[in-house]
N, CA, C and O atoms as a GROMACS GRO file, in nm:
protein
  412
    1MET      N    1  -0.950  -0.660   0.452
    1MET     CA    2  -0.908  -0.531   0.417
    1MET      C    3  -0.809  -0.539   0.266
    1MET      O    4  -0.746  -0.637   0.226
    2VAL      N    5  -0.820  -0.426   0.212
    2VAL     CA    6  -0.769  -0.422   0.091
    2VAL      C    7  -0.651  -0.327   0.070
    2VAL      O    8  -0.680  -0.208   0.083
    3ILE      N    9  -0.518  -0.358   0.039
    3ILE     CA   10  -0.402  -0.283   0.041
    3ILE      C   11  -0.376  -0.283  -0.113
    3ILE      O   12  -0.374  -0.384  -0.185
    4THR      N   13  -0.357  -0.160  -0.150
    4THR     CA   14  -0.297  -0.165  -0.293
    4THR      C   15  -0.164  -0.094  -0.300
    4THR      O   16  -0.160   0.024  -0.264
    5LEU      N   17  -0.053  -0.154  -0.342
    5LEU     CA   18   0.057  -0.099  -0.366
    5LEU      C   19   0.075  -0.019  -0.512
    5LEU      O   20   0.048  -0.075  -0.618
    6VAL      N   21   0.112   0.089  -0.507
    6VAL     CA   22   0.125   0.160  -0.622
    6VAL      C   23   0.297   0.180  -0.659
    6VAL      O   24   0.385   0.231  -0.589
    7CYS      N   25   0.306   0.124  -0.783
    7CYS     CA   26   0.453   0.163  -0.828
    7CYS      C   27   0.465   0.199  -0.948
    7CYS      O   28   0.366   0.246  -1.004
    8ASN      N   29   0.573   0.189  -1.009
    8ASN     CA   30   0.607   0.231  -1.155
    8ASN      C   31   0.523   0.166  -1.268
    8ASN      O   32   0.444   0.223  -1.344
    9LEU      N   33   0.556   0.029  -1.264
    9LEU     CA   34   0.506  -0.084  -1.360
    9LEU      C   35   0.428  -0.190  -1.289
    9LEU      O   36   0.380  -0.281  -1.357
   10GLY      N   37   0.406  -0.190  -1.147
   10GLY     CA   38   0.326  -0.294  -1.101
   10GLY      C   39   0.374  -0.431  -1.078
   10GLY      O   40   0.305  -0.525  -1.038
   11MET      N   41   0.536  -0.434  -1.115
   11MET     CA   42   0.593  -0.566  -1.116
   11MET      C   43   0.709  -0.576  -1.009
   11MET      O   44   0.743  -0.688  -0.972
   12SER      N   45   0.769  -0.468  -0.959
   12SER     CA   46   0.868  -0.473  -0.872
   12SER      C   47   0.826  -0.467  -0.722
   12SER      O   48   0.896  -0.446  -0.624
   13THR      N   49   0.693  -0.492  -0.731
   13THR     CA   50   0.665  -0.526  -0.574
   13THR      C   51   0.602  -0.635  -0.552
   13THR      O   52   0.531  -0.645  -0.452
   14SER      N   53   0.617  -0.729  -0.635
   14SER     CA   54   0.550  -0.873  -0.636
   14SER      C   55   0.600  -0.955  -0.497
   14SER      O   56   0.526  -1.032  -0.436
   15ILE      N   57   0.716  -0.929  -0.463
   15ILE     CA   58   0.779  -0.996  -0.351
   15ILE      C   59   0.727  -0.960  -0.230
   15ILE      O   60   0.692  -1.032  -0.136
   16LEU      N   61   0.726  -0.801  -0.244
   16LEU     CA   62   0.660  -0.752  -0.124
   16LEU      C   63   0.517  -0.774  -0.081
   16LEU      O   64   0.479  -0.794   0.035
   17VAL      N   65   0.432  -0.765  -0.206
   17VAL     CA   66   0.298  -0.829  -0.181
   17VAL      C   67   0.297  -0.972  -0.136
   17VAL      O   68   0.198  -0.994  -0.066
   18ASP      N   69   0.362  -1.062  -0.151
   18ASP     CA   70   0.349  -1.208  -0.103
   18ASP      C   71   0.397  -1.179   0.052
   18ASP      O   72   0.331  -1.234   0.140
   19LYS      N   73   0.481  -1.116   0.081
   19LYS     CA   74   0.524  -1.094   0.205
   19LYS      C   75   0.434  -1.037   0.310
   19LYS      O   76   0.420  -1.086   0.422
   20LEU      N   77   0.370  -0.921   0.260
   20LEU     CA   78   0.249  -0.839   0.299
   20LEU      C   79   0.154  -0.958   0.361
   20LEU      O   80   0.132  -0.989   0.478
   21VAL      N   81   0.107  -1.013   0.234
   21VAL     CA   82   0.012  -1.116   0.293
   21VAL      C   83   0.024  -1.211   0.379
   21VAL      O   84  -0.059  -1.256   0.458
   22LYS      N   85   0.161  -1.246   0.355
   22LYS     CA   86   0.174  -1.370   0.482
   22LYS      C   87   0.194  -1.298   0.635
   22LYS      O   88   0.152  -1.350   0.738
   23TYR      N   89   0.263  -1.176   0.630
   23TYR     CA   90   0.246  -1.118   0.757
   23TYR      C   91   0.116  -1.071   0.786
   23TYR      O   92   0.096  -1.098   0.905
   24ALA      N   93   0.023  -1.017   0.741
   24ALA     CA   94  -0.120  -0.991   0.779
   24ALA      C   95  -0.144  -1.125   0.824
   24ALA      O   96  -0.161  -1.134   0.946
   25GLY      N   97  -0.149  -1.221   0.766
   25GLY     CA   98  -0.208  -1.358   0.802
   25GLY      C   99  -0.160  -1.404   0.915
   25GLY      O  100  -0.231  -1.484   0.976
   26GLU      N  101  -0.039  -1.368   0.969
   26GLU     CA  102   0.016  -1.432   1.078
   26GLU      C  103  -0.038  -1.333   1.212
   26GLU      O  104  -0.040  -1.372   1.328
   27LYS      N  105  -0.077  -1.202   1.168
   27LYS     CA  106  -0.135  -1.121   1.265
   27LYS      C  107  -0.298  -1.137   1.274
   27LYS      O  108  -0.367  -1.057   1.337
   28GLY      N  109  -0.344  -1.243   1.208
   28GLY     CA  110  -0.475  -1.285   1.188
   28GLY      C  111  -0.576  -1.202   1.122
   28GLY      O  112  -0.696  -1.215   1.142
   29ILE      N  113  -0.515  -1.101   1.028
   29ILE     CA  114  -0.612  -1.007   0.926
   29ILE      C  115  -0.588  -1.050   0.799
   29ILE      O  116  -0.479  -1.072   0.747
   30ASP      N  117  -0.710  -1.064   0.746
   30ASP     CA  118  -0.733  -1.116   0.610
   30ASP      C  119  -0.721  -0.999   0.524
   30ASP      O  120  -0.814  -0.919   0.513
   31ALA      N  121  -0.606  -0.983   0.459
   31ALA     CA  122  -0.552  -0.876   0.349
   31ALA      C  123  -0.560  -0.925   0.206
   31ALA      O  124  -0.514  -1.035   0.174
   32ASP      N  125  -0.609  -0.856   0.134
   32ASP     CA  126  -0.625  -0.853  -0.006
   32ASP      C  127  -0.512  -0.765  -0.092
   32ASP      O  128  -0.545  -0.667  -0.159
   33VAL      N  129  -0.388  -0.805  -0.082
   33VAL     CA  130  -0.273  -0.708  -0.136
   33VAL      C  131  -0.270  -0.743  -0.292
   33VAL      O  132  -0.284  -0.856  -0.339
   34GLU      N  133  -0.249  -0.625  -0.363
   34GLU     CA  134  -0.203  -0.614  -0.487
   34GLU      C  135  -0.127  -0.520  -0.550
   34GLU      O  136  -0.170  -0.408  -0.521
   35ALA      N  137  -0.034  -0.516  -0.621
   35ALA     CA  138   0.056  -0.413  -0.664
   35ALA      C  139   0.017  -0.369  -0.819
   35ALA      O  140   0.013  -0.443  -0.918
   36ARG      N  141  -0.007  -0.240  -0.811
   36ARG     CA  142  -0.063  -0.195  -0.939
   36ARG      C  143   0.019  -0.102  -1.006
   36ARG      O  144   0.076  -0.028  -0.925
   37ALA      N  145   0.049  -0.075  -1.142
   37ALA     CA  146   0.114   0.051  -1.194
   37ALA      C  147   0.033   0.161  -1.168
   37ALA      O  148  -0.090   0.150  -1.174
   38PHE      N  149   0.106   0.298  -1.133
   38PHE     CA  150   0.007   0.404  -1.103
   38PHE      C  151  -0.115   0.434  -1.193
   38PHE      O  152  -0.217   0.485  -1.146
   39GLN      N  153  -0.101   0.397  -1.341
   39GLN     CA  154  -0.177   0.410  -1.432
   39GLN      C  155  -0.302   0.352  -1.419
   39GLN      O  156  -0.403   0.398  -1.472
   40ARG      N  157  -0.297   0.229  -1.333
   40ARG     CA  158  -0.396   0.108  -1.342
   40ARG      C  159  -0.460   0.090  -1.230
   40ARG      O  160  -0.495  -0.026  -1.210
   41ILE      N  161  -0.497   0.194  -1.121
   41ILE     CA  162  -0.522   0.179  -1.009
   41ILE      C  163  -0.668   0.210  -1.005
   41ILE      O  164  -0.729   0.160  -0.910
   42GLU      N  165  -0.739   0.285  -1.090
   42GLU     CA  166  -0.853   0.327  -1.097
   42GLU      C  167  -0.978   0.223  -1.064
   42GLU      O  168  -1.077   0.265  -1.002
   43ASP      N  169  -0.970   0.090  -1.106
   43ASP     CA  170  -1.046  -0.007  -1.087
   43ASP      C  171  -1.039  -0.075  -0.948
   43ASP      O  172  -1.133  -0.141  -0.903
   44ARG      N  173  -0.930  -0.057  -0.887
   44ARG     CA  174  -0.916  -0.092  -0.768
   44ARG      C  175  -0.931  -0.009  -0.627
   44ARG      O  176  -0.957  -0.054  -0.515
   45ILE      N  177  -0.905   0.135  -0.670
   45ILE     CA  178  -0.902   0.229  -0.549
   45ILE      C  179  -1.036   0.246  -0.472
   45ILE      O  180  -1.046   0.273  -0.352
   46HIS      N  181  -1.129   0.228  -0.553
   46HIS     CA  182  -1.288   0.251  -0.468
   46HIS      C  183  -1.309   0.121  -0.361
   46HIS      O  184  -1.416   0.115  -0.302
   47GLN      N  185  -1.226   0.039  -0.342
   47GLN     CA  186  -1.227  -0.066  -0.238
   47GLN      C  187  -1.110  -0.062  -0.162
   47GLN      O  188  -1.101  -0.150  -0.077
   48THR      N  189  -1.010   0.024  -0.172
   48THR     CA  190  -0.906   0.022  -0.109
   48THR      C  191  -0.903   0.081   0.010
   48THR      O  192  -0.941   0.198   0.019
   49ASP      N  193  -0.848  -0.003   0.148
   49ASP     CA  194  -0.829   0.074   0.281
   49ASP      C  195  -0.711   0.119   0.292
   49ASP      O  196  -0.703   0.211   0.373
   50ILE      N  197  -0.576   0.078   0.222
   50ILE     CA  198  -0.432   0.135   0.229
   50ILE      C  199  -0.386   0.147   0.105
   50ILE      O  200  -0.376   0.050   0.030
   51LEU      N  201  -0.355   0.255   0.076
   51LEU     CA  202  -0.276   0.300  -0.045
   51LEU      C  203  -0.147   0.313  -0.035
   51LEU      O  204  -0.110   0.428  -0.012
   52LEU      N  205  -0.035   0.203  -0.049
   52LEU     CA  206   0.108   0.205  -0.034
   52LEU      C  207   0.173   0.272  -0.158
   52LEU      O  208   0.152   0.226  -0.270
   53ILE      N  209   0.252   0.384  -0.137
   53ILE     CA  210   0.301   0.426  -0.262
   53ILE      C  211   0.456   0.392  -0.248
   53ILE      O  212   0.523   0.418  -0.148
   54GLY      N  213   0.502   0.333  -0.358
   54GLY     CA  214   0.635   0.287  -0.394
   54GLY      C  215   0.725   0.428  -0.398
   54GLY      O  216   0.693   0.533  -0.454
   55PRO      N  217   0.836   0.402  -0.330
   55PRO     CA  218   0.953   0.523  -0.370
   55PRO      C  219   0.951   0.560  -0.482
   55PRO      O  220   0.921   0.678  -0.500
   56GLN      N  221   0.976   0.489  -0.579
   56GLN     CA  222   0.991   0.531  -0.717
   56GLN      C  223   0.889   0.630  -0.778
   56GLN      O  224   0.921   0.713  -0.862
   57VAL      N  225   0.765   0.616  -0.728
   57VAL     CA  226   0.678   0.696  -0.762
   57VAL      C  227   0.624   0.822  -0.651
   57VAL      O  228   0.521   0.887  -0.665
   58ARG      N  229   0.697   0.831  -0.568
   58ARG     CA  230   0.673   0.901  -0.431
   58ARG      C  231   0.627   1.070  -0.451
   58ARG      O  232   0.561   1.145  -0.379
   59PHE      N  233   0.694   1.090  -0.583
   59PHE     CA  234   0.646   1.237  -0.649
   59PHE      C  235   0.525   1.244  -0.685
   59PHE      O  236   0.485   1.356  -0.716
   60MET      N  237   0.437   1.141  -0.691
   60MET     CA  238   0.280   1.134  -0.702
   60MET      C  239   0.207   1.151  -0.589
   60MET      O  240   0.094   1.200  -0.591
   61ALA      N  241   0.267   1.112  -0.482
   61ALA     CA  242   0.191   1.110  -0.343
   61ALA      C  243   0.072   1.219  -0.324
   61ALA      O  244  -0.042   1.186  -0.293
   62LYS      N  245   0.114   1.354  -0.348
   62LYS     CA  246   0.036   1.470  -0.306
   62LYS      C  247  -0.065   1.449  -0.412
   62LYS      O  248  -0.177   1.488  -0.380
   63GLN      N  249  -0.054   1.396  -0.532
   63GLN     CA  250  -0.152   1.390  -0.630
   63GLN      C  251  -0.282   1.293  -0.608
   63GLN      O  252  -0.398   1.312  -0.642
   64PHE      N  253  -0.218   1.170  -0.532
   64PHE     CA  254  -0.300   1.058  -0.485
   64PHE      C  255  -0.383   1.124  -0.372
   64PHE      O  256  -0.506   1.129  -0.373
   65GLU      N  257  -0.309   1.172  -0.280
   65GLU     CA  258  -0.387   1.209  -0.145
   65GLU      C  259  -0.482   1.332  -0.175
   65GLU      O  260  -0.577   1.341  -0.097
   66GLU      N  261  -0.473   1.443  -0.291
   66GLU     CA  262  -0.564   1.510  -0.332
   66GLU      C  263  -0.686   1.443  -0.386
   66GLU      O  264  -0.799   1.470  -0.346
   67LYS      N  265  -0.661   1.359  -0.474
   67LYS     CA  266  -0.758   1.302  -0.546
   67LYS      C  267  -0.836   1.177  -0.454
   67LYS      O  268  -0.954   1.157  -0.481
   68TYR      N  269  -0.786   1.113  -0.372
   68TYR     CA  270  -0.844   0.986  -0.309
   68TYR      C  271  -0.857   1.009  -0.152
   68TYR      O  272  -0.912   0.922  -0.085
   69ALA      N  273  -0.811   1.114  -0.099
   69ALA     CA  274  -0.822   1.154   0.055
   69ALA      C  275  -0.953   1.124   0.114
   69ALA      O  276  -0.963   1.078   0.228
   70GLY      N  277  -1.055   1.148   0.037
   70GLY     CA  278  -1.205   1.116   0.090
   70GLY      C  279  -1.256   0.968   0.083
   70GLY      O  280  -1.356   0.915   0.131
   71GLU      N  281  -1.152   0.920   0.005
   71GLU     CA  282  -1.218   0.781  -0.033
   71GLU      C  283  -1.122   0.657   0.052
   71GLU      O  284  -1.156   0.556   0.112
   72VAL      N  285  -1.010   0.708   0.029
   72VAL     CA  286  -0.917   0.586   0.072
   72VAL      C  287  -0.858   0.649   0.216
   72VAL      O  288  -0.796   0.755   0.226
   73PRO      N  289  -0.894   0.550   0.330
   73PRO     CA  290  -0.849   0.592   0.464
   73PRO      C  291  -0.689   0.631   0.487
   73PRO      O  292  -0.658   0.725   0.559
   74VAL      N  293  -0.592   0.549   0.416
   74VAL     CA  294  -0.478   0.558   0.446
   74VAL      C  295  -0.388   0.554   0.297
   74VAL      O  296  -0.381   0.465   0.212
   75ILE      N  297  -0.328   0.682   0.304
   75ILE     CA  298  -0.248   0.679   0.168
   75ILE      C  299  -0.115   0.730   0.216
   75ILE      O  300  -0.103   0.839   0.272
   76MET      N  301  -0.015   0.646   0.192
   76MET     CA  302   0.132   0.664   0.244
   76MET      C  303   0.217   0.606   0.182
   76MET      O  304   0.201   0.489   0.148
   77THR      N  305   0.350   0.692   0.148
   77THR     CA  306   0.452   0.661   0.072
   77THR      C  307   0.550   0.539   0.187
   77THR      O  308   0.562   0.549   0.309
   78MET      N  309   0.598   0.447   0.110
   78MET     CA  310   0.662   0.355   0.179
   78MET      C  311   0.805   0.396   0.197
   78MET      O  312   0.862   0.450   0.102
   79ASP      N  313   0.870   0.376   0.314
   79ASP     CA  314   1.004   0.414   0.341
   79ASP      C  315   1.094   0.336   0.249
   79ASP      O  316   1.080   0.215   0.227
   80MET      N  317   1.184   0.409   0.198
   80MET     CA  318   1.260   0.352   0.082
   80MET      C  319   1.353   0.245   0.105
   80MET      O  320   1.381   0.163   0.017
   81SER      N  321   1.410   0.244   0.247
   81SER     CA  322   1.488   0.145   0.290
   81SER      C  323   1.389  -0.005   0.328
   81SER      O  324   1.429  -0.120   0.312
   82ASP      N  325   1.282   0.028   0.368
   82ASP     CA  326   1.192  -0.083   0.405
   82ASP      C  327   1.144  -0.138   0.276
   82ASP      O  328   1.146  -0.261   0.272
   83TYR      N  329   1.106  -0.085   0.181
   83TYR     CA  330   1.074  -0.098   0.041
   83TYR      C  331   1.182  -0.205  -0.026
   83TYR      O  332   1.166  -0.320  -0.068
   84ALA      N  333   1.287  -0.127  -0.020
   84ALA     CA  334   1.433  -0.192  -0.081
   84ALA      C  335   1.436  -0.327  -0.011
   84ALA      O  336   1.441  -0.428  -0.082
   85MET      N  337   1.434  -0.339   0.138
   85MET     CA  338   1.472  -0.476   0.188
   85MET      C  339   1.345  -0.545   0.202
   85MET      O  340   1.346  -0.642   0.279
   86SER      N  341   1.235  -0.515   0.143
   86SER     CA  342   1.106  -0.587   0.152
   86SER      C  343   1.078  -0.623   0.313
   86SER      O  344   1.066  -0.737   0.358
   87ARG      N  345   1.073  -0.522   0.374
   87ARG     CA  346   1.031  -0.529   0.528
   87ARG      C  347   0.890  -0.509   0.540
   87ARG      O  348   0.834  -0.402   0.563
   88ALA      N  349   0.839  -0.617   0.522
   88ALA     CA  350   0.676  -0.616   0.501
   88ALA      C  351   0.616  -0.588   0.666
   88ALA      O  352   0.515  -0.522   0.690
   89ASP      N  353   0.694  -0.648   0.762
   89ASP     CA  354   0.649  -0.623   0.910
   89ASP      C  355   0.641  -0.469   0.934
   89ASP      O  356   0.545  -0.418   0.991
   90LYS      N  357   0.747  -0.396   0.887
   90LYS     CA  358   0.757  -0.252   0.937
   90LYS      C  359   0.646  -0.174   0.845
   90LYS      O  360   0.563  -0.102   0.900
   91ILE      N  361   0.647  -0.191   0.693
   91ILE     CA  362   0.544  -0.157   0.625
   91ILE      C  363   0.420  -0.157   0.682
   91ILE      O  364   0.352  -0.061   0.720
   92PHE      N  365   0.394  -0.297   0.684
   92PHE     CA  366   0.215  -0.331   0.732
   92PHE      C  367   0.204  -0.265   0.864
   92PHE      O  368   0.096  -0.209   0.882
   93ASP      N  369   0.302  -0.258   0.977
   93ASP     CA  370   0.266  -0.233   1.124
   93ASP      C  371   0.230  -0.076   1.100
   93ASP      O  372   0.124  -0.029   1.140
   94LYS      N  373   0.336   0.005   1.026
   94LYS     CA  374   0.301   0.143   1.013
   94LYS      C  375   0.172   0.190   0.959
   94LYS      O  376   0.106   0.286   1.001
   95ALA      N  377   0.138   0.098   0.845
   95ALA     CA  378   0.018   0.154   0.777
   95ALA      C  379  -0.113   0.085   0.860
   95ALA      O  380  -0.225   0.134   0.864
   96TYR      N  381  -0.086   0.006   0.900
   96TYR     CA  382  -0.209  -0.053   1.004
   96TYR      C  383  -0.231   0.039   1.112
   96TYR      O  384  -0.344   0.076   1.145
   97GLU      N  385  -0.128   0.074   1.167
   97GLU     CA  386  -0.143   0.166   1.275
   97GLU      C  387  -0.229   0.294   1.240
   97GLU      O  388  -0.323   0.341   1.303
   98GLU      N  389  -0.176   0.333   1.132
   98GLU     CA  390  -0.285   0.470   1.046
   98GLU      C  391  -0.402   0.427   1.039
   98GLU      O  392  -0.493   0.485   1.099
   99TYR      N  393  -0.419   0.323   0.970
   99TYR     CA  394  -0.559   0.256   0.958
   99TYR      C  395  -0.658   0.245   1.074
   99TYR      O  396  -0.776   0.278   1.066
  100GLN      N  397  -0.588   0.187   1.199
  100GLN     CA  398  -0.663   0.183   1.300
  100GLN      C  399  -0.692   0.340   1.376
  100GLN      O  400  -0.796   0.343   1.440
  101LYS      N  401  -0.635   0.432   1.376
  101LYS     CA  402  -0.642   0.538   1.414
  101LYS      C  403  -0.768   0.632   1.310
  101LYS      O  404  -0.821   0.736   1.349
  102LYS      N  405  -0.787   0.583   1.210
  102LYS     CA  406  -0.922   0.642   1.123
  102LYS      C  407  -1.028   0.566   1.138
  102LYS      O  408  -1.135   0.600   1.088
  103GLN      N  409  -1.016   0.445   1.214
  103GLN     CA  410  -1.143   0.368   1.239
  103GLN      C  411  -1.236   0.445   1.344
  103GLN      O  412  -1.344   0.398   1.377
   0.00000   0.00000   0.00000
């Protein structure tokens, strides 16, 4: 499973990336998780299963949905408090539940 986190500069989510990989592994799911600045997702978007949008760029959610809805199964904005507290379990579970619905 390929999960791409999109944020402003691609750096603020690095702790969350590590936690998401660990949490997915604990659930027995092999996840390739990477954070990218919104300007640098084009080379990864074509294999992305879940696009998680950081709260700091949530204003771009509609643009991502319009551009990638037919290609990326799940596009969702992360809850601000879950993101701020790096609650990988809540973020992953919500996104994965949506992903399973689309399979």
